N, C-alpha and C positions, 0 to 999 in steps of 0.2 A: 319446856325450853325439852328437846328431845333428849334423852343422854343414849346413847351407841351403847349394845354390849362390850361387856369386859372381857377380856379377851383371858382361854385357859389355855394349856402344853396343847402344841402341839396347833395350835389356832398358825392361822396364815399372818404376815406383814406382807405385805409392798414394796417396794425399794423404787423409790420413780426420782428424777431429775425436771422440775417442769420449770427450771429457772435456768441458775446461773453452771458450766463447765465443772464438775468433778472428777479428776481420773481418777482410773478402777484401783488407782493403789490407794485412795486415800476413803474410803466405806468396803475396804473388807475387813476393818478390824470388827466393824459392826453388825456384820451383815455373821460376821462368827460369833459373837455377843448375842446377837437378838439369839441365835441359833442354842448357845447356850442359856439361857435365860427358857429357855423351853416350844421357840416357834421355831416355822416353818420360815421359810423368807423366799420369797417368786422375787424374784429381780426385773423390774419393765424394760423397756428398749433404751431408753435417754441416758442413767446408770454410767456413765465413761467414752458415753458419747460428747461429740462436740462439733460444735456447729456460729464459728467466731465465738464469741465471749457465755454462747449460749450452749445448753448439753444441745443440739440439733433445732431443725429449724423450730420456727412455730408451731409448724403440724406436727407437726413427730411430736412436738413433747404438748402440744392438747392431743394430740390420739393414742400415746402411751398413760396418761396422768386419767384421760377419757375410760379405756380397757381398766384399767383395775379402781375406776370410781362403780364401774362397772360390774364384775367380776365378782358372783355369789361368792366366791371362795377366798375373796381375798378378806381377812376380820377386819386388816385396819394399817393406813395406807401410814409410809414414814417418806418426808422428800429429808434425799440428802443431802441440802443447801438452799440457800436462798439466792442472794445477788439479787438480779431481776428479772424479770421478763416475764412474771405470772397475768403481770394488768395488759400483756399481749394476745391473752387466750380464756381471759375470764368468760369473759361472754361469750362464746362459741362455746365450752362445754356444757355439757346438758348434766343437771340433778337430779331427772326424774327419777334411775333406778336408785339412786344414792338417797335419796328420799324416801324411798318405799323401804328400803332392804340402810338401814345408815348403820356407815362405821366409822373409827377413829383417825382422825386423819392428824398428823404432827409437821411440827415443825415451825420456825422461830423468823425470824426477819423477811427478806420477801414470799415467806409463808402467809404475812396479815396480811396481803389478798382473798387469800384462801376462808381464816378465818373471820371477817369480817365480810364477808358476802356469804359464808354461806348461816352466819348467825344470824342477819341479817333477813334472805329471802327462808330461809329452810329450817330458822330457830335449831338446830340441832350442835353439840355442844364437840369444841374441837378441843384438841389438846397441844399450846404451846410451847414446845418444848427441844430440848437440843435436838439435834441433825448427828449424820454422820462420822465427822470430825469430829466431834466433842468424844466419840472413843476411842478416837489415839493417843498413844502415851500414856495407855494403861489408864483414861481418863472414864471411863466406864469404872472404876472404880471408888470412883469422888459418891456426891452425895446429892448432887444435880443431875446426874446421868444418873441413876439410882432410881430419882424421883421417876423416872419418866417410868419405867420398868414394871417400881409399886402402881403407877398410876391403869395399870393398860392391865395388872391383874384386879384392878378394882378398889386401891385403900385412897380414905378419903387420904384429901392434900393438909398439913399442917407445919406450917411454915416463919420461924422465924428470925428476925432482923435485929441489927448492934440502936440503938436510937443514932439519933443524927443531930444535932443543934437547930437543924434548920426545921425540922418536923414539927406538925401541928397537931396536937394532942386530939386522941379521941376516937369515936369508935361508931362503925358501921357497920349498914347487911346490904349486899345489890347484887347483881348479878356479875363479873368478869368481863369486861373487855378491851382489847386494846391488842400492842406487840408495837412495831416500829415506827418510830414515831412519823419520819419518810416515810412511812407511806401510811398511815395513817388518814396525817395529811395529806399524798396523794392522793386517796379518796374520796376528800371534800368536794361532793358538787356531784358525784356517783351515784348510784345506787348502791354501790356497793358500804357507802360508808354507813358508819356506826351509828345507832342511837344511841344517845349516853345518857339520860334520861332515866337519873335513880339509877346509875350502876357507878359501880366501880373502876373505875379506871386508868391498867398502870402502862407507861409511855417508859422506851429504854431506843437506844440508838451508838452510833459506835463512826469514829472518823469524819465529823460532820464539823463544816463550820464554826463558830459561835453565832458568829450574827443568822446563821442559818437554824439555827437551833430557835431563836429569837423569833426569827419569821416566820418560820414552820407553830411557836408554839402562839404568838399571834394571828395565826388562820386558825387554831383552831377555836378559838375565842371570839374572833367575829364569827364563825361560824354557827357561836351559840355551845359549842362542845364543851364548855368549865362551865356555862352555866349553875346544871343543874343539877349539877353529883352528887352521887354519895359521897362518894370519897377519891382521892386518886395518888399512884402511890410510881414514885417516877425509879427506877431500876437505875441500870450500870448508862453511865454516860462516857463511853472513854475513848479515847485515842482524838480527844477534840481538839480541834486546830484554831490557829488566828491568822489571823493577815498581817500583812507587812507592818500596818497601823493596828494598832490594838481595838478591839473590841470595848475597854475597860470594863467588864465583868466575865466571872467565872460560869460558868456549865450553873450553878449552885446557884447565883446571885441570877442568872438569867427565869432558870424554874419555875425560884420563889417569890420574884417579882411581878409574875405571870398569873402564880394564882393569889397571890396577895390579900385579893380585894371578897373574895370568896370565905365561908366558915367553916366550909366539909371538912375532917382531920387528912393531912398530906407524911404523905414518908417517901423519903428518901433514901438512895443506896438499899433498894431493896436486892434479893438477892435471885434480878432476874436480869441476861445482859445476851451480848455476845462475847464475852469471854467467860470464865469457867464457867463464874457462879452465875445460872441457872436455871433454876426449877419447874419442871412441869407446873404449866399455870392453867385449868381446864375453860379455856374461851363460855361464856354463857351460862354459868354454872352459877349458884351463888355460893358468895364465901360471908366470914366477920371479919373483917378491920379491925384492930386493935391495938391504935398509936399511944403508946406508952410513953409515961417518963423514962425510963429504962430499956422498953425490949419492945416490939415489936411484933405483934401475929398476925399469919391469916390461915386462915379455916374456912376449911369447906361447910360446907352445910350439907345436912339429910337431904 
């Protein structure tokens, strides 16, 4: 794996919106705080721009992200929000200059597409981490947003979580891959899909119907993505929905059922999610997962 250079004070973070629309007022606090952290901020052309659902046409979003990838003065790229749209442009992006001069790429949700594509093709680490909205309403003071600052400055991640009765205890080490379940499932069959053998897979989602969570987990299973994991981490599955005729299972029941045939460690309710609880996790980096009786730890390896 290639680990991009960590940042130092005075380095530049590019802010782009490669997917859904975000009003300018929603990312101003993020800009201010990044500057307080000691970074310069270069705004792309897409933050604050709107084309229907998106932050610009496919061509505009492609050009904006491409410019940030290629700019030698940009040391990291923070995607202001997710939503939907990256899979519309991923095949037209050139990573030639990025691969020669890697930089940290940051975001979650729809940004899972970038994490997976870059991991699979270039073996360059990225950051699954809070985006611009998480800084609002003094969110930048919480430990989850602060974990992004620490990661950018090179501090290794060492995170703890409470035990869950559904956990399967155990200890494993492997490279960490994953992100939003809907996007991980969406990429199955494409050349951006994660290869998961011997990896620690983490998954989270928001606003899905229970039956669809079941369907997506079955898709991962049928694709062989759950077979030979080192371990699996389930983060927040928030704002789940049910149909008029109830599905008959909780989200815990569904996830537990789909991994019951395997013997690797399983963790539920780890703080990675669409909610406030969303630690910065480095995709492609080696971690040790320790699922104990009373606590869970995820520790980045040197």
